[in-house]
N, C-alpha and C positions, 0 to 999 in steps of 0.2 A: 412138189414146189413146179410151181409151170413153168417152161419151158421158154417162156421169154422174162424169167425173172434175173435182175440185177446179179444175186446171189449164186446162179446157175455153174459150176463148177464148168461146164461144158464151152462158156467163154474162157476161159484161163487155161484150157488145155489147147485150145485152139488157135487158128490166128488169127484175135481177132481185135479192135480198134471199136472204138463211143464212135458213134457217129448224129451229132446234132439231129433234129426232123422238125423241126419247132421252137420257136423262145418268142416272148412279146412281155409289153408290160402292158398291165392292169388295172384300174382301178371302179371298183365295187361302193355303193352305199345302199344300203336295205336290199341286199341281193343274195336267195337261192339257186343253189344248180337248182334247175325240176325235179330230175330224180338223179337217185347215184348212177355213177358212171365208172368206163375201165377203160383205158391204155392198152396197148400192145406193146408199148413206151416206158418203160422208168422217169418220172418225170421229180424235177425240185420245184419247188414252190417258197420264194424267200418273199417274205415279208420289207417292203421299203417304208412301207406308212401304215400306222394307225395299228389296227388291231383284226382278226380272221379265224374262222373255227373249222375246222376240217372234221366232216361228220364219216364214219368206217363206220361198217357191221359191230355193232355193240362200243364202239369209242366215238367221243368227241375228244378234238384236242386244238385248243386254243394256243393261237400263236399271235407275236408283237412282234412291233417292228424290230428288227436284227437277227430273228429266227427262221429257220427254217424246216422244208420237212420233204424226207427222200419218199416219195411214195413208192412203190414196185412192181413191176408192167402186170396189169390185170387184177387192178388190187380195187373194188368199188369205192367212191370215195363221189364228197359232196362238199361243195364249197357254201356258207352261211358266214356274211355280213350285217350286221345291224346299224345303228344308225352314224357310227362314225364310218369315217371311210378307210377302205383299206386301198391300198395298194400293190399291186402284188409283182415280183419277174416272176414268169415260170421258163423253164426249159424240159423237151422231154427228149429224149434220146434213146437208140438201140442199139446195138451191136451188128458189123459188117466185117466180113472179106477185111482182112489188112490191106488196105488200100493207099498206104503213104508209108515212105522211108525209117520215122518214128515205133517207135515201143509198141510191141500189141500191151494188150491188159495180162495176159499172164505174166509177161515181160517185167511191165510195173512192179504189178504182185512179186515175184521172187526176187525180186531187186528192194521190193519195201516193206518190211515187219510191222510197220503200221497200216499197211493198204492189207495185209495177210489176212490179218487181226478181222480190219473190215469187213473184206469178203467173205468171210467164217459164219459174220452172225443170223445170218436168211430169216430179217423181220419182214413183215409186210410193210414193214413203215418206222423209220427215224428220223427225230424229231431235234434238233439241234441249236443251237444258240453263236451266233458269227459274233461275237463278245466284240472284235476288236475292227470286224467289217472286212475282215481281208478277203472270205470267200468272195463279198460282193465286186472288189474290188476288179478280184480275179474273171465272177463271169462277167463284168460289164465289161475286160479290156476283152473275153474272148465275143463276147458278142458284135464289137467292134470288128475282128475278124469276121465273122460271119455276113456282117452288114456292105464289106468289104469301107470301112470307113478310113483300116492303115493295110500299107504293106502286109500283107503274109500271103503265106498257101498253108497248103492241108498238115506240111510238119508241125510251124505254127501253132495250126487250131491244136492238133492233135499234144501236144508240148503243155497247151496251156489249159485242155479238159482234165489232161491229168498231173498237172498243179490242182484244179477245182478238185479231183478224188483224194488226193495227197492230204488236202486242206484239213478238207471231210474227215477223210479218215482219222487225222491229230484232235481236232476237233470231238470225235467218235470217243476215240480210244481216251483222253482227258477227260471228257465228262464220267469216261467207268470210273477210273479213276476217283473220280473227286463223290461218287455214288457210295465208294468204298469207305474213302477218308477224307472230310467234311475240308480237314485240314490241310487237303493237297491244294486246293482253290486258290487261299493265299499265300502258300507257300509256288505255287508256280505263277502267281501273280509277280509274287516280287522278285521271283528269277527274272523274269521276261521282261522287267522295269528297269533293274541292272544290267541288264544287255544293249537297251536300249538306250543308256542314260551313263554309260561306264566314264565318259569322257567328257559327264562333271563334275564337281563335287560334291560326292553323295555321302551323305551319310545316312545312317540305320533309322534316324527320324524322321527322315526323307522319304525311307521306304516305306513305311511305317503307316505314316500318311494317306500315304498314295494308296494302298491295301484296307487303310482302314480298319487296321487295328493296332491297340495298344503297344505299345514296343517292346515290352519285357514279351509280353507271350507272341508276339512275332518269333522274338529273335526263339523263342523256346519251342516253337517248333519249326523253323524252319532248320536247327540244329536236330531237332530228331529225324527231321524225314530227308536232309541233306547227308546229316556229320558234318558238316561243317558250319560255325557265326555267318553272320550275314558279312562282319568284313573278311574273313579269310576266301569268301567265296569270290567278294566284287574283290578279292586282292587275284586273287588265280585267275577271272576275267581281263583285267588290268593283264597281266603279266604273261597270256596265251592273247593277248592281241600286240601286247608289244615285241612276241619271240616274233609272230608274223612280217608286222612293219621290219622289225631289224632283217628279217630274207630277205624279204620281197620287195622292197624299197628300198629308196635313198635319203630316204625321208633321214636329216643330220639326229644326231643323238642325244641331239639338246633339247631338238621339241617334241620326241615321242612323248615324253613324260606330261607333254599339251593333253597329244590325243588319247593318252588316256587317264585324264581326269584329275595328275598328278601337278601339285604346284611344285615341290621341289628335287630337283633333277638328282640332288646328292640322297634326296632320300629314296626316289625310284631307282635307281645304280643300287644302294645297301638291300631293296628289296630283291634285286633281280637274282643277286650274286649271293642275298640268302636261299631264295630260290628254287635257281637253276646252276648255280655252281660255277658261274663264270660272271663275270661283268659284261653289260649290254655291248661292249665295245669286241673282245674277245668272242661271244656268241655271233655277230654278225664277221670278223673276218672268219671264223669257223667253217659257218655255210656257205660262204661266198670259196670258202677253199673245197667246199665238197663241190658245190656247182663246176669247178673248175675244171677240178678231177674227172666228172661226169660227160664233159665235153672233150 
């Protein structure tokens, strides 16, 4: 492993943070890098539009919109773009002795199991897809900070860099699960959709359409992977959100059912007592009492 590698354990054992040294957008057409080159910095190339090809030793990788490649330091590579235009967002970074009050990379790794898994892979490159473009938005937010377009400081930049790597690690770990069992992809999509739309009047049919699967098949693989039916999982998500609202807000109990996608106050109270053991009103009183005792 080269000394500049992202995966060098030295960076995680010492007091180091990530420092972005270069970042830029560039659009290419009918282009190929004259010869293979390498940087002493780690590089992220994110395809914003179009399609390109990355050539490395005995390897050719094609990337399309929403895909990105993380190329480790000192890895020879070459960019090739044919007739169709390709717009790329490029970020290059290295490790530097701790220079602000945010966590070091080692501290982040120790607190985030997904990061620990990612930083142990030791690969020359990692190719991944940013399906929901969350990573793209984090990178754009970081660039605004680097360009001083928004109020911030080194702490803010390090926080965004930490979020970027947490997102990359999550994408990587999910991709590994899907490789082992392709059904996981559909279950994860269904779970994500539930968490983003629990406040709607959701049906299993709605969720199956969203992930492009037959309703019965989705039910089958969802139960197999999670141990719950889709409706059981949805109910659990809604009731957990209801408990948060009861504990941390003053929203009236009669309105909470609307916040969690249930039209009937009576049915909400019935389900809550069945699963939690007390009524919503009793749950709120109990939590208020606990808070008062702590103060």
